[in-house]
C-alpha positions in Angstrom: 0.0 0.0 0.0 1.3 3.5 -0.9 2.5 5.8 2.1 1.4 8.8 0.1 -1.7 10.4 1.4 -4.2 12.9 -0.1 -3.6 16.5 1.0 -6.5 18.3 2.9 -7.5 21.5 1.3 -7.2 23.5 4.6 -3.6 22.7 5.0 -1.4 25.6 5.9 2.2 26.4 4.7 3.7 25.4 8.1 1.8 22.1 8.2 3.0 21.3 4.7 6.6 22.1 5.5 6.6 19.9 8.6 4.6 16.9 7.1 5.6 13.9 4.9 3.3 15.0 2.1 4.8 14.9 -1.1 4.5 17.5 -4.0 2.7 15.0 -6.2 0.1 14.2 -3.4 -0.9 18.0 -3.2 -4.1 19.1 -5.0 -3.0 21.4 -7.8 -4.7 24.5 -6.4 -3.1 24.0 -2.9 0.3 23.4 -4.4 0.1 26.6 -6.4 -1.0 28.5 -3.2 1.7 27.1 -1.1 4.5 27.8 -3.7 3.3 31.4 -4.0 3.3 32.0 -0.1 6.8 30.5 0.0 8.1 32.6 -2.8 6.6 35.8 -1.4 8.2 34.9 2.1 11.5 34.4 0.4 11.4 37.6 -1.6 10.2 39.6 1.6 13.0 38.4 3.7 15.6 39.2 1.0 14.2 42.7 0.6 14.3 43.3 4.4 18.0 42.1 4.4 18.8 44.4 1.6 17.1 47.3 3.0 19.0 46.7 6.3 22.3 46.5 4.5 21.5 49.6 2.4 20.5 51.6 5.6 23.9 50.5 7.2 25.8 51.6 4.1 23.9 54.9 3.9 24.4 55.6 7.6 28.0 54.9 7.5 28.4 57.1 4.5 26.4 59.7 6.3 28.5 59.5 9.4 31.7 59.7 7.4 30.6 62.8 5.6 29.3 64.5 8.9 32.7 63.8 10.5 34.8 64.9 7.5 32.7 67.9 6.6 32.5 69.3 10.3 36.0 69.9 11.5 36.2 72.1 14.5 37.0 75.8 14.1 38.5 78.7 16.0 40.2 77.2 19.1 40.3 79.6 22.1 41.4 79.7 25.7 39.4 81.5 28.4 40.7 82.1 32.1 38.1 80.7 34.4 39.6 80.6 38.0 42.9 80.0 39.8 45.0 78.1 37.3 41.9 76.8 35.4 41.1 77.6 31.8 38.6 76.6 29.2 39.5 75.2 25.9 36.7 76.0 23.4 36.0 75.7 19.8 33.2 76.0 17.2 31.6 73.0 15.5 28.4 71.8 13.8 28.3 68.4 15.5 25.7 67.4 18.2 28.0 64.6 19.2 26.4 61.2 20.4 27.5 57.6 20.6 31.1 57.1 19.5 31.5 60.5 17.8 33.8 62.7 19.9 36.1 65.6 19.8 39.8 64.8 20.3 41.8 67.6 22.1 45.5 67.4 22.3 48.0 69.9 23.7 51.7 70.1 24.6 53.7 72.7 26.2 56.3 74.7 24.2 59.1 75.1 26.7 60.3 71.6 26.7 61.1 69.0 23.9 60.2 66.3 26.4 56.8 67.8 27.1 54.1 65.0 27.1 51.1 65.3 24.8 48.0 65.4 26.8 44.9 64.0 25.2 41.2 64.3 26.1 38.0 63.0 24.4 34.8 65.1 24.9 31.3 65.4 23.3 31.0 69.1 24.0 32.6 72.0 22.3 34.8 72.8 25.3 37.0 71.3 28.0 38.0 72.8 31.4 41.6 72.1 32.4 44.2 73.2 34.9 47.1 74.7 32.8 50.6 76.2 33.3 49.8 78.7 30.5 52.9 80.8 31.0 54.9 78.0 29.4 53.0 78.5 26.2 51.4 75.6 24.4 50.2 74.2 21.2 46.7 72.8 20.8 44.7 70.8 18.3 41.2 69.5 17.9 39.5 67.1 15.6 36.1 65.3 15.3 36.4 61.5 15.2 34.8 58.1 15.9 36.6 54.8 16.1 37.5 54.6 12.3 37.1 58.1 10.8 38.4 61.5 11.8 38.2 65.0 10.4 41.3 67.1 9.8 43.0 68.7 12.7 42.3 72.5 13.6 45.4 73.7 15.4 46.6 76.8 17.3 49.6 78.0 19.3 49.1 80.0 22.5 52.2 81.8 23.6 51.4 84.9 25.6 54.1 87.4 26.3 55.6 87.4 29.8 54.1 90.6 30.7 50.6 88.9 30.5 51.3 87.2 33.8 52.3 88.1 37.3 56.0 89.4 37.3 57.6 86.3 38.8 59.5 83.3 37.7 61.0 80.1 39.0 58.3 79.1 41.4 59.5 76.2 43.5 57.8 74.4 46.2 59.1 71.8 48.6 56.8 69.6 50.8 58.1 68.2 54.2 56.0 65.4 55.9 52.2 65.9 55.5 51.9 69.3 56.8 54.6 71.6 55.6 55.0 73.5 52.4 57.9 75.9 51.6 57.6 77.9 48.4 59.9 80.6 46.9 60.0 82.6 43.6 62.0 85.3 41.8 60.7 88.7 41.0 61.3 89.5 37.4 63.2 92.6 36.2 60.2 94.2 34.5 58.2 94.2 37.8 56.9 97.6 38.8 58.2 99.2 42.0 54.7 98.8 43.6 54.3 95.2 42.4 52.8 93.0 45.4 52.3 89.3 45.2 50.3 86.8 47.0 50.4 83.0 46.8 47.3 81.0 46.5 46.7 77.2 46.1 44.0 74.6 45.6 43.5 70.9 44.8 40.9 69.6 42.4 38.0 71.8 43.2 38.5 75.3 41.7 36.4 76.9 44.5 38.5 75.6 47.3 41.3 78.1 47.3 43.6 78.6 50.2 46.0 81.5 50.7 49.6 81.6 52.1 49.7 81.9 55.9 53.3 83.2 56.4 55.2 85.1 53.9 59.1 85.5 53.4 59.7 89.2 52.7 62.6 90.9 50.9 62.6 94.7 50.2 58.9 95.0 51.1 58.0 92.3 48.6 56.7 88.7 49.3 59.3 86.3 47.8 58.4 83.0 49.6 55.6 81.4 51.4 55.7 78.9 54.5 52.4 77.0 55.2 52.3 74.6 58.1 48.7 73.1 57.6 49.1 71.4 54.3 47.8 67.8 54.2 49.0 65.8 51.1 48.3 62.3 52.3 45.9 61.7 49.4 46.8 64.4 47.0 48.5 63.9 43.7 48.0 67.6 42.4 48.2 70.9 43.8 47.8 74.1 41.7 49.9 76.8 43.2 49.7 80.3 41.9 51.3 83.8 42.4 49.0 86.7 41.6 50.1 90.4 41.2 47.4 92.0 43.5 47.7 95.5 42.1 47.6 94.2 38.5 44.1 92.7 38.1 44.6 92.5 34.3 47.5 90.1 34.6 47.0 86.3 34.7 48.4 84.4 37.7 51.6 82.5 37.3 50.8 79.0 38.1 52.6 75.7 38.6 50.8 72.2 38.8 52.7 70.3 41.4 52.7 66.6 42.5 53.7 67.0 46.2 55.2 63.7 46.3 57.6 64.6 43.5 58.7 67.6 45.5 58.9 65.7 48.8 62.0 66.4 50.9 63.0 63.9 53.7 64.5 64.9 57.0 68.2 64.3 57.2 69.4 60.9 58.4 70.4 60.7 62.1 72.6 58.6 64.3 75.3 57.9 61.7 78.0 55.4 63.2 80.6 53.0 62.1 81.9 49.6 63.3 85.6 50.0 62.9 86.0 46.1 63.0 83.9 45.7 59.9 83.7 49.2 58.4 80.0 48.8 58.3 78.2 52.2 58.6 74.7 52.4 59.9 72.1 55.3 60.2 68.4 55.9 60.5 65.7 58.4 59.6 63.9 60.4 62.2 60.7 59.1 60.7 59.8 56.3 57.9 56.8 57.9 56.1 56.8 55.2 53.5 57.7 51.6 52.8 61.3 50.8 53.2 61.7 50.0 49.6 61.0 53.5 48.8 64.3 55.0 50.0 67.6 55.6 48.4 70.5 56.8 50.4 73.7 58.5 49.3 77.0 58.3 51.2 79.5 60.9 50.8 83.1 59.6 52.0 85.8 62.1 51.9 89.4 61.3 52.4 90.6 64.1 54.8 94.3 63.6 53.8 94.0 64.2 50.1 90.4 65.5 49.7 89.2 62.7 47.5 85.5 62.1 47.8 83.5 58.9 46.9 79.7 59.0 46.5 77.7 55.7 46.7 74.0 55.0 46.3 72.5 52.4 48.6 68.9 51.2 49.3 69.4 50.1 52.9 70.2 51.9 56.2 73.7 50.2 56.4 76.6 49.9 54.1 80.2 48.6 54.3 82.7 51.1 53.0 86.2 50.7 51.7 88.8 52.8 53.5 92.6 53.1 54.2 92.9 52.5 57.9 95.9 54.7 58.1 94.1 57.8 57.0 91.1 59.9 58.4 87.7 60.2 56.8 84.6 62.4 56.9 81.2 60.7 56.2 77.8 62.2 55.5 74.5 60.5 54.6 71.4 61.9 52.7 68.2 60.4 51.7 65.5 60.5 48.9 62.4 58.8 47.8 63.1 56.6 44.8 61.1 55.6 41.7 59.9 52.5 43.2 57.3 54.7 44.9 57.1 58.1 43.3 60.6 59.5 43.1 61.1 63.0 44.6 63.2 65.5 42.9 64.9 66.5 46.1 67.4 64.9 48.4 67.4 65.6 52.1 69.9 67.7 53.6 73.2 66.0 54.5 73.5 64.4 58.0 75.9 65.7 60.6 79.4 64.8 59.7 80.9 61.6 61.1 84.7 61.8 61.4 86.5 58.5 61.1 89.9 58.3 62.7 92.7 56.1 61.9 92.6 52.5 62.7 
């Protein structure tokens, strides 16, 4: 007996596809209807896929044209608050998704100046700057694959645009003490008066110097004893010329740990039987691996000096036991932690006699 069964006239396309009915067993009218439905479904799916592909291509072309046809224009810098400036530019992009403006800048006074890069969807960016150094900025519009051309500008204001000072240097001791000094430039007017102000991240939290160092009636330095730098990696320190409001403040952006000065080593002694020198610090503010020490061993008979760097608080020296020596030790924080730019002062001299 044949396994082929007659096809009911109310059979739908899903049933036909899932059944064992053969094409030959279907009534002619139903077969025509089924083939038409199947064909229409296939064509519809293909058209939808083509439409989606076309939309994607058109959108990609539109995005590429939007980016390439809308480079930013007219970069400017505006002073906002103590050490804070706003980069701004013109542009036609209402940026969403992956489309952003890329802002780069680098300082002019150093070949080793690092390029700083920021991505924003607005037409501006607020940044802390050392503007007296001069800088070169550039902006472009981009996404992950496409970018407009750069729009660039150099900002190199003359020295008289800023407070009449130079060489602002600040040193930090422990967690509380800051000592700053600066030079007054030759073009400063006789009535020029200067104040030091500083802040951390928040531009509205500004603090003023508590105790000034004065020379010839002018402030040339500042001592503050209530600085806390335990969790601070950036301090903006500015000198303003109080009777010249049109002048911009002269600012430095300082990582206090890079300007950290340790107290001098103490209790320097030698074991003459082994020539091992030992010392300590008044306080160990950091992990022991953070310290580098420098020994200065001077032959008092011929004046020859030997400097050695060590990473522990003891060291065996080499000496002629028939001669006398003078020994000093100083300390600094090394690059295993944050590398300070300053050595401590030298310890008191230890004179090593003959024998």
